[in-house]
N, CA, C and O atoms as a GROMACS GRO file, in nm:
protein
  448
    1MET      N    1   1.708   1.213  -5.497
    1MET     CA    2   1.624   1.323  -5.459
    1MET      C    3   1.695   1.454  -5.491
    1MET      O    4   1.810   1.474  -5.450
    2SER      N    5   1.630   1.541  -5.563
    2SER     CA    6   1.689   1.668  -5.604
    2SER      C    7   1.668   1.775  -5.497
    2SER      O    8   1.562   1.785  -5.436
    3THR      N    9   1.771   1.854  -5.477
    3THR     CA   10   1.762   1.965  -5.382
    3THR      C   11   1.784   2.097  -5.456
    3THR      O   12   1.853   2.186  -5.407
    4ALA      N   13   1.724   2.108  -5.573
    4ALA     CA   14   1.738   2.229  -5.653
    4ALA      C   15   1.677   2.347  -5.578
    4ALA      O   16   1.569   2.336  -5.519
    5LYS      N   17   1.746   2.459  -5.583
    5LYS     CA   18   1.696   2.580  -5.518
    5LYS      C   19   1.590   2.645  -5.606
    5LYS      O   20   1.604   2.655  -5.728
    6ILE      N   21   1.487   2.688  -5.541
    6ILE     CA   22   1.381   2.760  -5.611
    6ILE      C   23   1.401   2.908  -5.584
    6ILE      O   24   1.407   2.952  -5.470
    7GLU      N   25   1.411   2.985  -5.692
    7GLU     CA   26   1.428   3.128  -5.677
    7GLU      C   27   1.293   3.193  -5.651
    7GLU      O   28   1.192   3.156  -5.711
    8TYR      N   29   1.294   3.289  -5.562
    8TYR     CA   30   1.171   3.362  -5.532
    8TYR      C   31   1.208   3.502  -5.485
    8TYR      O   32   1.322   3.530  -5.448
    9GLU      N   33   1.110   3.588  -5.487
    9GLU     CA   34   1.129   3.725  -5.440
    9GLU      C   35   1.031   3.750  -5.327
    9GLU      O   36   0.912   3.722  -5.340
   10GLU      N   37   1.081   3.802  -5.217
   10GLU     CA   38   0.997   3.832  -5.101
   10GLU      C   39   0.902   3.947  -5.135
   10GLU      O   40   0.945   4.048  -5.190
   11GLY      N   41   0.775   3.930  -5.103
   11GLY     CA   42   0.677   4.035  -5.128
   11GLY      C   43   0.687   4.147  -5.026
   11GLY      O   44   0.748   4.130  -4.920
   12SER      N   45   0.628   4.260  -5.059
   12SER     CA   46   0.632   4.376  -4.971
   12SER      C   47   0.525   4.369  -4.862
   12SER      O   48   0.529   4.444  -4.765
   13GLY      N   49   0.430   4.278  -4.879
   13GLY     CA   50   0.315   4.273  -4.789
   13GLY      C   51   0.193   4.338  -4.852
   13GLY      O   52   0.082   4.327  -4.798
   14ASN      N   53   0.211   4.404  -4.965
   14ASN     CA   54   0.101   4.465  -5.039
   14ASN      C   55   0.114   4.419  -5.184
   14ASN      O   56   0.201   4.465  -5.258
   15VAL      N   57   0.025   4.330  -5.223
   15VAL     CA   58   0.032   4.273  -5.358
   15VAL      C   59   0.017   4.379  -5.466
   15VAL      O   60   0.075   4.367  -5.574
   16PHE      N   61  -0.059   4.485  -5.437
   16PHE     CA   62  -0.079   4.590  -5.537
   16PHE      C   63   0.050   4.669  -5.559
   16PHE      O   64   0.079   4.710  -5.672
   17GLU      N   65   0.126   4.690  -5.454
   17GLU     CA   66   0.255   4.754  -5.468
   17GLU      C   67   0.351   4.663  -5.545
   17GLU      O   68   0.428   4.708  -5.629
   18ASP      N   69   0.343   4.534  -5.515
   18ASP     CA   70   0.431   4.437  -5.580
   18ASP      C   71   0.408   4.429  -5.731
   18ASP      O   72   0.501   4.400  -5.807
   19ILE      N   73   0.285   4.456  -5.774
   19ILE     CA   74   0.258   4.449  -5.918
   19ILE      C   75   0.269   4.584  -5.988
   19ILE      O   76   0.239   4.597  -6.106
   20GLY      N   77   0.314   4.687  -5.912
   20GLY     CA   78   0.349   4.812  -5.978
   20GLY      C   79   0.268   4.936  -5.946
   20GLY      O   80   0.297   5.042  -6.000
   21PHE      N   81   0.168   4.926  -5.861
   21PHE     CA   82   0.093   5.046  -5.826
   21PHE      C   83   0.176   5.134  -5.733
   21PHE      O   84   0.253   5.083  -5.651
   22GLU      N   85   0.159   5.265  -5.746
   22GLU     CA   86   0.229   5.361  -5.659
   22GLU      C   87   0.182   5.345  -5.515
   22GLU      O   88   0.073   5.293  -5.491
   23GLY      N   89   0.263   5.387  -5.420
   23GLY     CA   90   0.239   5.370  -5.277
   23GLY      C   91   0.098   5.398  -5.228
   23GLY      O   92   0.034   5.308  -5.174
   24ALA      N   93   0.048   5.522  -5.243
   24ALA     CA   94  -0.083   5.558  -5.190
   24ALA      C   95  -0.196   5.482  -5.261
   24ALA      O   96  -0.292   5.440  -5.198
   25VAL      N   97  -0.183   5.465  -5.390
   25VAL     CA   98  -0.284   5.391  -5.467
   25VAL      C   99  -0.283   5.245  -5.423
   25VAL      O  100  -0.389   5.186  -5.403
   26ALA      N  101  -0.167   5.188  -5.408
   26ALA     CA  102  -0.154   5.049  -5.364
   26ALA      C  103  -0.218   5.030  -5.227
   26ALA      O  104  -0.285   4.930  -5.202
   27GLU      N  105  -0.197   5.126  -5.138
   27GLU     CA  106  -0.258   5.118  -5.004
   27GLU      C  107  -0.409   5.119  -5.011
   27GLU      O  108  -0.476   5.039  -4.946
   28ARG      N  109  -0.464   5.212  -5.090
   28ARG     CA  110  -0.611   5.221  -5.103
   28ARG      C  111  -0.669   5.092  -5.162
   28ARG      O  112  -0.772   5.044  -5.115
   29LEU      N  113  -0.604   5.038  -5.263
   29LEU     CA  114  -0.653   4.914  -5.322
   29LEU      C  115  -0.645   4.799  -5.222
   29LEU      O  116  -0.734   4.715  -5.216
   30SER      N  117  -0.540   4.795  -5.145
   30SER     CA  118  -0.524   4.692  -5.043
   30SER      C  119  -0.634   4.704  -4.937
   30SER      O  120  -0.689   4.603  -4.892
   31HIS      N  121  -0.666   4.827  -4.898
   31HIS     CA  122  -0.773   4.848  -4.800
   31HIS      C  123  -0.907   4.799  -4.855
   31HIS      O  124  -0.983   4.733  -4.785
   32LYS      N  125  -0.934   4.832  -4.980
   32LYS     CA  126  -1.059   4.786  -5.041
   32LYS      C  127  -1.065   4.634  -5.044
   32LYS      O  128  -1.168   4.574  -5.011
   33ALA      N  129  -0.955   4.572  -5.082
   33ALA     CA  130  -0.950   4.425  -5.087
   33ALA      C  131  -0.975   4.366  -4.948
   33ALA      O  132  -1.044   4.265  -4.935
   34ASP      N  133  -0.920   4.428  -4.845
   34ASP     CA  134  -0.942   4.382  -4.708
   34ASP      C  135  -1.089   4.393  -4.670
   34ASP      O  136  -1.144   4.304  -4.605
   35LEU      N  137  -1.154   4.503  -4.710
   35LEU     CA  138  -1.296   4.521  -4.680
   35LEU      C  139  -1.383   4.419  -4.754
   35LEU      O  140  -1.480   4.368  -4.699
   36VAL      N  141  -1.348   4.389  -4.878
   36VAL     CA  142  -1.419   4.286  -4.953
   36VAL      C  143  -1.403   4.150  -4.883
   36VAL      O  144  -1.498   4.071  -4.877
   37ALA      N  145  -1.284   4.124  -4.832
   37ALA     CA  146  -1.261   3.999  -4.759
   37ALA      C  147  -1.348   3.991  -4.634
   37ALA      O  148  -1.395   3.883  -4.597
   38VAL      N  149  -1.370   4.105  -4.568
   38VAL     CA  150  -1.459   4.108  -4.452
   38VAL      C  151  -1.600   4.070  -4.495
   38VAL      O  152  -1.666   3.989  -4.430
   39LEU      N  153  -1.647   4.129  -4.605
   39LEU     CA  154  -1.781   4.095  -4.655
   39LEU      C  155  -1.791   3.947  -4.688
   39LEU      O  156  -1.890   3.882  -4.655
   40PHE      N  157  -1.690   3.894  -4.753
   40PHE     CA  158  -1.690   3.752  -4.790
   40PHE      C  159  -1.698   3.665  -4.665
   40PHE      O  160  -1.773   3.567  -4.661
   41ARG      N  161  -1.620   3.701  -4.563
   41ARG     CA  162  -1.622   3.626  -4.438
   41ARG      C  163  -1.759   3.632  -4.372
   41ARG      O  164  -1.808   3.531  -4.322
   42TYR      N  165  -1.821   3.751  -4.371
   42TYR     CA  166  -1.956   3.765  -4.315
   42TYR      C  167  -2.055   3.676  -4.390
   42TYR      O  168  -2.140   3.612  -4.329
   43GLN      N  169  -2.044   3.674  -4.522
   43GLN     CA  170  -2.136   3.592  -4.602
   43GLN      C  171  -2.121   3.446  -4.563
   43GLN      O  172  -2.221   3.376  -4.546
   44GLU      N  173  -1.998   3.400  -4.551
   44GLU     CA  174  -1.974   3.261  -4.512
   44GLU      C  175  -2.030   3.231  -4.373
   44GLU      O  176  -2.092   3.127  -4.351
   45GLU      N  177  -2.008   3.325  -4.278
   45GLU     CA  178  -2.056   3.306  -4.141
   45GLU      C  179  -2.209   3.299  -4.136
   45GLU      O  180  -2.265   3.225  -4.055
   46LEU      N  181  -2.276   3.374  -4.222
   46LEU     CA  182  -2.421   3.375  -4.227
   46LEU      C  183  -2.478   3.260  -4.311
   46LEU      O  184  -2.599   3.238  -4.311
   47SER      N  185  -2.392   3.189  -4.381
   47SER     CA  186  -2.432   3.077  -4.468
   47SER      C  187  -2.540   3.120  -4.568
   47SER      O  188  -2.642   3.052  -4.585
   48LEU      N  189  -2.515   3.234  -4.632
   48LEU     CA  190  -2.610   3.286  -4.731
   48LEU      C  191  -2.551   3.278  -4.871
   48LEU      O  192  -2.430   3.287  -4.889
   49GLY      N  193  -2.638   3.260  -4.968
   49GLY     CA  194  -2.595   3.269  -5.106
   49GLY      C  195  -2.573   3.414  -5.144
   49GLY      O  196  -2.611   3.504  -5.070
   50GLN      N  197  -2.513   3.437  -5.259
   50GLN     CA  198  -2.483   3.574  -5.301
   50GLN      C  199  -2.608   3.658  -5.321
   50GLN      O  200  -2.606   3.778  -5.290
   51VAL      N  201  -2.716   3.601  -5.371
   51VAL     CA  202  -2.837   3.679  -5.396
   51VAL      C  203  -2.893   3.732  -5.264
   51VAL      O  204  -2.921   3.851  -5.252
   52ALA      N  205  -2.910   3.645  -5.166
   52ALA     CA  206  -2.963   3.687  -5.037
   52ALA      C  207  -2.868   3.784  -4.968
   52ALA      O  208  -2.911   3.884  -4.911
   53PHE      N  209  -2.740   3.755  -4.974
   53PHE     CA  210  -2.641   3.840  -4.909
   53PHE      C  211  -2.637   3.978  -4.975
   53PHE      O  212  -2.625   4.079  -4.907
   54SER      N  213  -2.646   3.982  -5.108
   54SER     CA  214  -2.641   4.110  -5.178
   54SER      C  215  -2.758   4.199  -5.138
   54SER      O  216  -2.742   4.321  -5.132
   55ARG      N  217  -2.873   4.140  -5.111
   55ARG     CA  218  -2.988   4.220  -5.065
   55ARG      C  219  -2.959   4.280  -4.928
   55ARG      O  220  -2.995   4.395  -4.901
   56LEU      N  221  -2.895   4.204  -4.841
   56LEU     CA  222  -2.862   4.253  -4.706
   56LEU      C  223  -2.764   4.370  -4.709
   56LEU      O  224  -2.779   4.466  -4.634
   57VAL      N  225  -2.666   4.362  -4.796
   57VAL     CA  226  -2.560   4.463  -4.797
   57VAL      C  227  -2.585   4.577  -4.895
   57VAL      O  228  -2.512   4.676  -4.894
   58GLY      N  229  -2.686   4.564  -4.980
   58GLY     CA  230  -2.718   4.671  -5.074
   58GLY      C  231  -2.624   4.681  -5.193
   58GLY      O  232  -2.608   4.788  -5.252
   59ILE      N  233  -2.562   4.570  -5.228
   59ILE     CA  234  -2.475   4.565  -5.346
   59ILE      C  235  -2.535   4.462  -5.440
   59ILE      O  236  -2.555   4.347  -5.401
   60PRO      N  237  -2.566   4.500  -5.565
   60PRO     CA  238  -2.624   4.403  -5.658
   60PRO      C  239  -2.538   4.276  -5.670
   60PRO      O  240  -2.415   4.284  -5.667
   61GLN      N  241  -2.603   4.162  -5.682
   61GLN     CA  242  -2.531   4.034  -5.685
   61GLN      C  243  -2.424   4.028  -5.792
   61GLN      O  244  -2.314   3.981  -5.764
   62PRO      N  245  -2.450   4.074  -5.916
   62PRO     CA  246  -2.342   4.067  -6.016
   62PRO      C  247  -2.218   4.148  -5.973
   62PRO      O  248  -2.105   4.108  -5.999
   63ARG      N  249  -2.241   4.262  -5.909
   63ARG     CA  250  -2.130   4.345  -5.863
   63ARG      C  251  -2.056   4.278  -5.747
   63ARG      O  252  -1.934   4.284  -5.739
   64LEU      N  253  -2.132   4.214  -5.658
   64LEU     CA  254  -2.072   4.141  -5.546
   64LEU      C  255  -1.983   4.029  -5.598
   64LEU      O  256  -1.873   4.008  -5.547
   65SER      N  257  -2.030   3.958  -5.699
   65SER     CA  258  -1.951   3.851  -5.760
   65SER      C  259  -1.821   3.906  -5.818
   65SER      O  260  -1.716   3.845  -5.803
   66LYS      N  261  -1.829   4.021  -5.884
   66LYS     CA  262  -1.708   4.082  -5.941
   66LYS      C  263  -1.610   4.122  -5.830
   66LYS      O  264  -1.490   4.104  -5.844
   67LEU      N  265  -1.663   4.174  -5.720
   67LEU     CA  266  -1.576   4.210  -5.607
   67LEU      C  267  -1.503   4.088  -5.556
   67LEU      O  268  -1.383   4.092  -5.531
   68TYR      N  269  -1.576   3.978  -5.540
   68TYR     CA  270  -1.516   3.855  -5.490
   68TYR      C  271  -1.412   3.799  -5.586
   68TYR      O  272  -1.324   3.722  -5.546
   69ASN      N  273  -1.421   3.839  -5.711
   69ASN     CA  274  -1.324   3.794  -5.811
   69ASN      C  275  -1.214   3.897  -5.835
   69ASN      O  276  -1.142   3.890  -5.935
   70GLY      N  277  -1.201   3.992  -5.742
   70GLY     CA  278  -1.090   4.086  -5.747
   70GLY      C  279  -1.112   4.212  -5.828
   70GLY      O  280  -1.021   4.294  -5.841
   71LYS      N  281  -1.231   4.229  -5.883
   71LYS     CA  282  -1.258   4.349  -5.963
   71LYS      C  283  -1.315   4.458  -5.872
   71LYS      O  284  -1.436   4.476  -5.862
   72ILE      N  285  -1.223   4.529  -5.803
   72ILE     CA  286  -1.265   4.625  -5.701
   72ILE      C  287  -1.271   4.769  -5.753
   72ILE      O  288  -1.318   4.858  -5.682
   73ALA      N  289  -1.224   4.792  -5.874
   73ALA     CA  290  -1.228   4.926  -5.930
   73ALA      C  291  -1.374   4.969  -5.944
   73ALA      O  292  -1.460   4.889  -5.982
   74GLY      N  293  -1.400   5.094  -5.915
   74GLY     CA  294  -1.535   5.146  -5.930
   74GLY      C  295  -1.624   5.127  -5.808
   74GLY      O  296  -1.736   5.177  -5.805
   75MET      N  297  -1.576   5.057  -5.707
   75MET     CA  298  -1.652   5.041  -5.583
   75MET      C  299  -1.584   5.128  -5.478
   75MET      O  300  -1.465   5.112  -5.450
   76SER      N  301  -1.659   5.221  -5.421
   76SER     CA  302  -1.599   5.312  -5.324
   76SER      C  303  -1.579   5.244  -5.189
   76SER      O  304  -1.650   5.151  -5.152
   77THR      N  305  -1.482   5.293  -5.118
   77THR     CA  306  -1.458   5.248  -4.982
   77THR      C  307  -1.580   5.276  -4.896
   77THR      O  308  -1.617   5.195  -4.811
   78ASP      N  309  -1.644   5.391  -4.919
   78ASP     CA  310  -1.765   5.426  -4.843
   78ASP      C  311  -1.875   5.322  -4.861
   78ASP      O  312  -1.942   5.285  -4.765
   79LYS      N  313  -1.893   5.275  -4.983
   79LYS     CA  314  -1.997   5.174  -5.010
   79LYS      C  315  -1.963   5.043  -4.939
   79LYS      O  316  -2.052   4.977  -4.885
   80LEU      N  317  -1.837   5.006  -4.938
   80LEU     CA  318  -1.796   4.884  -4.868
   80LEU      C  319  -1.816   4.898  -4.718
   80LEU      O  320  -1.862   4.804  -4.652
   81LEU      N  321  -1.782   5.014  -4.663
   81LEU     CA  322  -1.802   5.038  -4.520
   81LEU      C  323  -1.951   5.037  -4.486
   81LEU      O  324  -1.991   4.984  -4.382
   82ASP      N  325  -2.033   5.095  -4.573
   82ASP     CA  326  -2.178   5.094  -4.553
   82ASP      C  327  -2.231   4.950  -4.550
   82ASP      O  328  -2.314   4.916  -4.467
   83ALA      N  329  -2.182   4.868  -4.642
   83ALA     CA  330  -2.226   4.727  -4.647
   83ALA      C  331  -2.189   4.655  -4.517
   83ALA      O  332  -2.268   4.576  -4.466
   84ILE      N  333  -2.071   4.682  -4.465
   84ILE     CA  334  -2.027   4.618  -4.341
   84ILE      C  335  -2.113   4.662  -4.224
   84ILE      O  336  -2.150   4.580  -4.140
   85THR      N  337  -2.146   4.791  -4.218
   85THR     CA  338  -2.230   4.839  -4.107
   85THR      C  339  -2.373   4.788  -4.117
   85THR      O  340  -2.439   4.771  -4.015
   86ARG      N  341  -2.422   4.762  -4.238
   86ARG     CA  342  -2.556   4.704  -4.253
   86ARG      C  343  -2.564   4.566  -4.187
   86ARG      O  344  -2.671   4.521  -4.147
   87LEU      N  345  -2.448   4.500  -4.177
   87LEU     CA  346  -2.442   4.368  -4.117
   87LEU      C  347  -2.411   4.374  -3.967
   87LEU      O  348  -2.392   4.271  -3.902
   88GLY      N  349  -2.407   4.494  -3.914
   88GLY     CA  350  -2.378   4.510  -3.772
   88GLY      C  351  -2.231   4.529  -3.742
   88GLY      O  352  -2.192   4.536  -3.625
   89GLY      N  353  -2.150   4.539  -3.846
   89GLY     CA  354  -2.007   4.562  -3.824
   89GLY      C  355  -1.985   4.700  -3.764
   89GLY      O  356  -2.054   4.796  -3.799
   90HIS      N  357  -1.891   4.710  -3.677
   90HIS     CA  358  -1.858   4.837  -3.611
   90HIS      C  359  -1.733   4.892  -3.677
   90HIS      O  360  -1.626   4.831  -3.669
   91VAL      N  361  -1.746   5.006  -3.741
   91VAL     CA  362  -1.635   5.069  -3.813
   91VAL      C  363  -1.592   5.192  -3.734
   91VAL      O  364  -1.674   5.276  -3.700
   92VAL      N  365  -1.464   5.201  -3.706
   92VAL     CA  366  -1.408   5.316  -3.634
   92VAL      C  367  -1.312   5.387  -3.727
   92VAL      O  368  -1.221   5.325  -3.782
   93ILE      N  369  -1.331   5.516  -3.745
   93ILE     CA  370  -1.239   5.598  -3.823
   93ILE      C  371  -1.178   5.698  -3.727
   93ILE      O  372  -1.248   5.775  -3.662
   94ARG      N  373  -1.046   5.697  -3.719
   94ARG     CA  374  -0.976   5.785  -3.626
   94ARG      C  375  -0.876   5.869  -3.705
   94ARG      O  376  -0.797   5.816  -3.783
   95VAL      N  377  -0.880   5.998  -3.684
   95VAL     CA  378  -0.785   6.088  -3.748
   95VAL      C  379  -0.694   6.141  -3.640
   95VAL      O  380  -0.739   6.201  -3.542
   96GLU      N  381  -0.566   6.120  -3.658
   96GLU     CA  382  -0.466   6.167  -3.562
   96GLU      C  383  -0.398   6.290  -3.617
   96GLU      O  384  -0.360   6.296  -3.734
   97ARG      N  385  -0.382   6.387  -3.533
   97ARG     CA  386  -0.313   6.510  -3.574
   97ARG      C  387  -0.163   6.483  -3.578
   97ARG      O  388  -0.107   6.424  -3.485
   98ARG      N  389  -0.100   6.524  -3.683
   98ARG     CA  390   0.044   6.508  -3.699
   98ARG      C  391   0.107   6.645  -3.719
   98ARG      O  392   0.041   6.736  -3.770
   99PRO      N  393   0.231   6.659  -3.681
   99PRO     CA  394   0.300   6.786  -3.709
   99PRO      C  395   0.306   6.809  -3.859
   99PRO      O  396   0.313   6.715  -3.938
  100ILE      N  397   0.303   6.934  -3.897
  100ILE     CA  398   0.309   6.967  -4.040
  100ILE      C  399   0.444   6.923  -4.094
  100ILE      O  400   0.549   6.953  -4.037
  101SER      N  401   0.439   6.851  -4.205
  101SER     CA  402   0.562   6.806  -4.269
  101SER      C  403   0.541   6.801  -4.419
  101SER      O  404   0.429   6.816  -4.469
  102LYS      N  405   0.648   6.781  -4.489
  102LYS     CA  406   0.641   6.770  -4.634
  102LYS      C  407   0.598   6.631  -4.678
  102LYS      O  408   0.565   6.609  -4.795
  103VAL      N  409   0.598   6.537  -4.585
  103VAL     CA  410   0.561   6.400  -4.615
  103VAL      C  411   0.411   6.383  -4.594
  103VAL      O  412   0.357   6.427  -4.492
  104ALA      N  413   0.345   6.321  -4.688
  104ALA     CA  414   0.201   6.299  -4.677
  104ALA      C  415   0.171   6.202  -4.563
  104ALA      O  416   0.254   6.118  -4.528
  105GLY      N  417   0.053   6.216  -4.507
  105GLY     CA  418   0.008   6.123  -4.404
  105GLY      C  419  -0.020   5.987  -4.465
  105GLY      O  420   0.012   5.963  -4.581
  106ARG      N  421  -0.079   5.900  -4.387
  106ARG     CA  422  -0.107   5.766  -4.438
  106ARG      C  423  -0.241   5.719  -4.382
  106ARG      O  424  -0.291   5.773  -4.284
  107VAL      N  425  -0.296   5.621  -4.446
  107VAL     CA  426  -0.419   5.559  -4.402
  107VAL      C  427  -0.387   5.416  -4.363
  107VAL      O  428  -0.320   5.345  -4.439
  108GLU      N  429  -0.433   5.373  -4.246
  108GLU     CA  430  -0.413   5.238  -4.201
  108GLU      C  431  -0.549   5.173  -4.183
  108GLU      O  432  -0.645   5.239  -4.142
  109LEU      N  433  -0.558   5.047  -4.211
  109LEU     CA  434  -0.681   4.971  -4.192
  109LEU      C  435  -0.649   4.852  -4.106
  109LEU      O  436  -0.558   4.775  -4.136
  110GLU      N  437  -0.723   4.836  -3.999
  110GLU     CA  438  -0.706   4.722  -3.910
  110GLU      C  439  -0.838   4.647  -3.906
  110GLU      O  440  -0.940   4.702  -3.864
  111VAL      N  441  -0.836   4.522  -3.947
  111VAL     CA  442  -0.956   4.440  -3.948
  111VAL      C  443  -0.948   4.342  -3.834
  111VAL      O  444  -0.852   4.265  -3.823
  112ALA      N  445  -1.049   4.344  -3.747
  112ALA     CA  446  -1.050   4.253  -3.632
  112ALA      C  447  -1.127   4.127  -3.665
  112ALA      O  448  -1.140   4.039  -3.580
   0.00000   0.00000   0.00000
């Protein structure tokens, strides 16, 4: 039995950052991917096909299919949030005041 070591590199927790996107861009892409995952989960919970589900969320079926296959460019976060609220999802956006600094703020997404 071989006990050869397998080399690997620990990920950052954000696949988009790991493949080379800059910090803020990587975060936005990660948030979009999380929102698409919410839509996918809702579709599964409702046991609907893509055509029926796309009518509910207001996203054309071919575009929905592309989203599910990772092609998230060109789809706004607002449109994804709108689709989630059409399904009864409750979206909370909170802006916290921070002291003025030279460092940019950040956006966090928490999916329940």
